C-alpha positions as CSV (number, residue, x, y, z in Angstrom):
1,M,59.0,59.7,87.2
2,R,58.9,55.9,86.6
3,L,57.4,53.2,88.4
4,A,56.5,49.4,88.1
5,V,54.6,48.5,85.0
6,T,51.7,47.2,87.1
7,A,51.2,50.3,89.0
8,L,51.6,52.4,86.2
9,C,48.7,50.5,84.3
10,A,46.5,50.8,87.4
11,A,47.2,54.6,87.6
12,A,47.0,55.5,84.2
13,L,43.2,56.7,84.1
14,A,42.9,60.4,83.8
15,A,41.7,62.4,86.1
16,P,38.0,63.3,86.3
17,A,36.9,65.9,83.8
18,A,35.0,67.7,86.3
19,A,37.8,68.2,88.8
20,Q,40.3,69.7,86.3
21,V,41.9,73.1,87.0
22,K,40.4,75.7,84.7
23,M,42.2,78.9,83.6
24,G,41.9,82.2,85.5
25,K,43.1,81.5,88.9
26,A,45.2,83.8,90.8
27,P,48.9,84.3,89.7
28,G,51.0,81.9,91.9
29,S,48.2,79.4,92.7
30,N,48.6,75.9,91.8
31,P,49.4,74.7,89.3
32,I,51.6,77.3,88.5
33,I,52.3,76.7,84.9
34,R,48.6,76.3,83.1
35,D,49.3,76.4,79.2
36,K,51.1,73.2,79.0
37,F,51.8,70.1,81.0
38,T,54.9,70.1,83.1
39,A,56.4,67.7,85.4
40,D,59.5,66.8,87.6
41,P,60.4,70.7,88.9
42,A,64.1,71.6,89.4
43,P,64.5,75.2,90.7
44,L,67.8,77.1,90.7
45,V,68.4,80.6,92.1
46,V,70.6,83.1,90.2
47,G,70.8,86.4,92.0
48,D,67.3,87.9,92.2
49,T,65.8,85.3,90.0
50,L,64.2,81.6,90.1
51,Y,64.8,79.5,87.3
52,L,62.5,76.6,87.3
53,Y,63.4,73.5,84.8
54,V,60.6,71.0,83.9
55,G,60.0,67.8,81.9
56,H,57.5,68.7,79.0
57,D,54.6,66.0,79.3
58,Q,53.0,65.5,75.8
59,A,51.3,62.3,76.0
60,Q,48.3,61.7,74.0
61,R,45.1,59.8,74.8
62,D,46.1,56.8,76.8
63,E,50.0,57.2,76.5
64,M,51.7,56.9,79.7
65,F,54.8,59.1,79.0
66,N,55.7,61.2,76.0
67,M,58.4,63.4,76.7
68,R,61.0,65.0,73.9
69,E,62.1,68.2,75.4
70,W,63.0,70.3,78.8
71,L,61.5,73.8,79.4
72,V,62.6,76.4,81.6
73,Y,60.8,79.2,83.4
74,S,61.6,82.3,85.6
75,T,60.3,84.2,88.4
76,K,61.4,87.2,90.4
77,D,58.1,87.0,92.7
78,M,56.9,83.5,92.7
79,K,53.6,84.6,91.1
80,T,54.5,85.3,87.4
81,W,56.4,83.1,85.4
82,Q,58.1,83.8,82.1
83,D,58.4,81.1,79.5
84,H,61.9,80.7,78.0
85,G,60.9,77.9,75.8
86,P,62.6,74.5,75.4
87,I,66.0,74.4,76.3
88,M,67.2,71.1,74.9
89,H,65.5,68.1,73.2
90,V,66.3,64.7,73.9
91,K,67.8,64.4,70.3
92,D,70.6,66.9,71.1
93,F,72.1,64.1,72.9
94,K,73.1,62.3,69.7
95,W,73.6,58.9,71.7
96,A,70.0,58.9,73.0
97,K,67.0,57.7,71.3
98,A,64.0,59.1,73.6
99,D,62.7,60.2,76.7
100,A,63.4,63.6,78.1
101,W,62.9,62.8,81.7
102,A,63.7,64.5,84.7
103,S,66.4,66.9,85.2
104,Q,68.1,69.5,87.4
105,T,70.8,72.2,86.8
106,I,73.3,73.8,88.8
107,E,75.9,76.7,88.4
108,K,79.6,76.3,88.9
109,N,82.7,78.1,87.6
110,G,80.6,80.5,85.7
111,K,78.5,78.1,83.7
112,F,75.5,76.0,84.0
113,Y,75.5,72.2,84.0
114,F,72.2,70.3,83.0
115,Y,71.8,66.8,84.0
116,A,69.1,64.6,82.8
117,A,67.8,61.3,82.2
118,V,67.4,59.9,78.7
119,E,67.0,56.2,77.0
120,H,70.1,55.3,75.8
121,D,70.6,53.9,72.3
122,A,71.4,50.3,71.7
123,T,75.1,50.7,72.5
124,H,74.3,50.7,76.2
125,P,70.4,49.9,76.6
126,G,68.5,51.3,79.4
127,K,68.1,54.5,80.9
128,A,71.3,56.7,81.2
129,I,72.2,60.2,82.6
130,A,73.4,63.0,80.4
131,V,75.3,66.3,81.1
132,A,74.9,69.4,79.1
133,V,76.4,72.8,79.6
134,S,75.5,76.5,78.7
135,D,76.8,80.1,79.6
136,K,73.3,81.1,80.6
137,P,70.7,79.5,82.9
138,T,68.3,79.7,79.9
139,G,70.8,78.2,77.3
140,P,71.3,77.2,74.6
141,F,72.7,74.0,76.2
142,R,75.1,71.5,74.4
143,D,76.1,68.0,75.2
144,A,79.2,68.4,77.3
145,R,80.6,64.8,76.8
146,G,79.2,63.5,73.6
147,S,78.2,60.3,75.8
148,A,76.4,59.3,78.9
149,L,77.8,60.1,82.3
150,V,75.9,57.3,84.0
151,T,74.7,54.0,82.1
152,N,73.2,50.7,83.4
153,A,76.4,49.0,83.3
154,M,77.8,51.1,85.9
155,T,75.2,50.4,88.4
156,P,74.9,46.5,88.1
157,K,72.8,46.0,91.2
158,G,69.5,47.4,89.6
159,T,66.7,44.9,89.1
160,H,65.5,46.8,85.9
161,S,66.6,48.9,83.0
162,W,65.2,52.2,84.3
163,E,67.3,52.5,87.5
164,D,69.4,55.2,86.3
165,I,67.1,58.4,86.4
166,D,66.2,61.5,88.0
167,P,69.7,63.1,89.1
168,T,70.0,65.6,91.4
169,V,73.2,67.9,91.9
170,F,74.6,69.3,94.9
171,T,77.8,71.4,95.7
172,D,78.9,71.2,99.3
173,D,80.5,74.1,101.3
174,D,83.9,72.7,100.3
175,G,83.3,73.1,96.7
176,T,82.7,69.4,96.0
177,T,79.9,68.6,93.8
178,W,77.7,65.4,94.2
179,L,75.5,63.5,92.0
180,A,72.6,61.1,93.4
181,W,70.2,59.5,91.3
182,G,68.0,56.3,91.1
183,N,64.8,54.1,91.0
184,R,64.3,51.7,93.7
185,Q,68.1,52.0,94.4
186,C,69.5,55.5,95.2
187,Y,73.0,55.9,94.2
188,I,75.6,58.9,95.2
189,A,79.0,59.7,93.6
190,K,81.3,62.6,93.5
191,L,82.0,64.7,90.4
192,K,85.3,65.6,89.1
193,P,85.7,69.5,89.2
194,N,85.0,69.7,85.5
195,M,81.4,68.7,86.2
196,T,81.5,65.8,83.3
197,E,83.2,62.9,85.1
198,I,82.4,60.6,88.0
199,D,85.2,60.8,90.6
200,G,85.6,57.6,92.6
201,P,83.2,55.1,93.7
202,I,79.4,54.9,93.1
203,R,77.7,54.1,96.6
204,E,74.1,53.2,97.2
205,I,72.4,55.2,99.9
206,T,68.8,53.7,99.5
207,P,66.4,55.1,102.3
208,P,63.3,53.2,103.3
209,H,60.7,53.1,100.6
210,F,62.7,54.9,98.0
211,E,61.2,54.9,94.8
212,E,62.7,57.8,92.7
213,G,63.1,61.4,92.4
214,P,66.0,62.3,95.0
215,W,66.6,65.8,95.8
216,L,69.8,66.9,97.7
217,H,70.0,70.2,99.8
218,K,71.4,71.8,102.9
219,R,70.2,74.0,105.6
220,G,72.6,75.0,108.7
221,K,74.5,72.0,109.5
222,L,71.8,69.3,108.2
223,Y,71.9,67.6,104.8
224,Y,68.8,66.6,103.4
225,L,68.0,64.0,101.0
226,T,64.0,64.2,99.9
227,Y,62.4,61.9,97.5
228,A,59.5,60.1,95.9
229,S,58.6,57.1,98.1
230,L,56.3,54.5,98.1
231,D,55.4,52.0,100.8
232,R,53.8,49.2,98.6
233,T,52.1,47.5,101.3
234,T,49.8,50.4,102.2
235,Q,50.0,53.3,99.4
236,R,48.8,53.3,95.9
237,D,50.5,56.4,94.9
238,E,54.1,57.8,95.5
239,H,54.3,60.1,98.6
240,V,57.3,62.5,99.5
241,S,59.4,61.3,102.3
242,Y,63.1,62.4,103.4
243,S,66.1,61.7,105.7
244,T,68.6,63.8,107.2
245,A,72.6,63.4,107.7
246,P,75.2,65.6,109.7
247,S,77.4,64.8,106.4
248,I,76.7,64.4,102.7
249,Q,78.5,60.8,103.2
250,G,75.9,59.9,106.0
251,P,74.8,58.4,107.9
252,W,71.4,59.1,107.2
253,T,68.6,59.1,109.4
254,H,65.0,58.5,108.1
255,R,62.7,61.2,108.9
256,G,59.3,60.0,107.5
257,L,56.8,61.5,105.2
258,L,56.8,65.3,104.1
259,T,53.8,65.2,101.7
260,G,50.9,63.3,100.8
261,S,50.5,61.8,97.1
262,G,49.9,64.6,94.2
263,K,46.3,65.0,93.3
264,Y,45.2,62.3,90.5
265,S,49.0,61.4,89.9
266,F,50.8,58.1,90.6
267,T,54.2,60.3,90.5
268,I,55.6,63.0,92.7
269,H,58.9,64.7,92.2
270,P,60.1,67.4,94.9
271,G,62.7,70.3,94.1
272,I,63.6,72.6,97.3
273,V,65.4,75.9,97.2
274,Q,65.4,79.0,99.6
275,F,64.7,82.0,97.7
276,K,64.7,85.4,99.3
277,D,64.7,84.3,102.4
278,N,61.9,81.8,102.1
279,W,62.0,78.1,101.4
280,Y,59.8,76.4,98.8
281,L,58.9,73.0,98.0
282,F,58.0,72.3,94.1
283,L,56.0,69.2,93.2
284,H,53.6,68.0,90.6
285,N,50.0,66.5,90.3
286,A,47.5,65.9,87.5
287,T,44.7,68.5,88.2
288,L,45.3,70.5,85.2
289,A,43.4,70.5,81.9
290,V,44.7,72.2,78.7
291,G,42.3,72.4,76.0
292,D,40.5,69.1,75.8
293,M,43.4,67.3,77.3
294,N,42.5,66.3,81.0
295,G,45.3,65.5,83.6
296,A,46.9,61.7,83.6
297,I,49.9,60.2,84.6
298,G,51.6,61.6,81.5
299,R,49.9,65.1,82.0
300,R,51.2,66.7,84.9
301,A,51.3,70.0,86.3
302,V,53.9,71.6,88.3
303,T,53.0,73.2,91.7
304,V,54.7,75.1,94.7
305,E,54.2,75.3,98.3
306,H,55.7,77.1,101.3
307,L,58.5,74.9,103.4
308,Q,59.1,75.4,107.0
309,Y,61.3,73.9,109.2
310,N,61.0,72.9,113.0
311,A,63.7,74.2,115.6
312,D,65.7,70.7,115.4
313,G,66.1,71.0,111.6
314,T,63.2,68.4,110.7
315,M,60.9,69.7,108.0
316,K,57.3,70.3,108.8
317,P,54.8,68.1,106.9
318,V,53.6,70.1,104.0
319,V,49.9,70.1,102.9
320,Q,49.4,70.6,99.1
321,T,47.0,73.2,98.3
322,E,45.3,75.1,95.4
323,A,46.4,78.6,97.0
324,G,50.0,77.7,96.8
325,V,52.1,80.6,97.7
326,T,49.4,83.3,97.2
327,V,49.0,83.0,100.9
328,P,51.6,84.1,103.4
329,P,53.4,81.0,105.0
330,P,52.0,79.7,108.1
331,R,53.8,81.1,111.2
């Protein structure tokens, strides 16, 4: 959910007012949340309910990003969404000073662990990854460590201070949980069973044109690393690309583009989940208007589309639509 400053400035213009989405569209159509600006969607299925964790875009006027809290929504039918309100504020991490950026929640050992990117205070300058814990998917969440799980000092290769963002968490069939994250470099590390410590080395697994927003999932025998990509020689905005592997530890094979860019948005952020026998791809764009505020680089809107696979396990390209999941998946 971040990018080079020059690209940011070039992309910071708001979407044209005439093109903004208005209220009153069919439930389940895109954007799926229409009363506030949301970004960086991270789905989690618990029983018959899908929970969706999002950042809250609160940018005013020409601000690029202003994010101070994380929200969660739930659905049982992919059409109606219940707002559970903020689950945490960045100030709940006493060592962090700003920026409630992208997050993901995972269930393990009867608890829910929430991983998020924040700006660390001056003791460890730069972006960092926090972890919180709750007994329920809707919170309340509390800081599980009292300190950052990942700081800039742990990933010294990076060329900028915001490389440690956009955590994704995945538990393999053997019960081992992995954390991946990054901006321009993609890192992966095993978590200890307590879910609050890194277990072993941090490795780099950067795929082609990796920008940010990695997402790990598995289907059948294949592992997938899906991410926001940017070919700086040909593309102005982020797209979604992916790689596959026979093991979480690779080797990873680049599979190319999954989607184009999000409409009016420089950034895009994938979240993938299977829910009630169907697969879904969550994204964001900047087509929504709320009151007199148009969509912009810091005022995004979460969307969802059907996701399908080919016989060889590769994912079929996804076209972003306004109808979203109000129409049946293509057959």
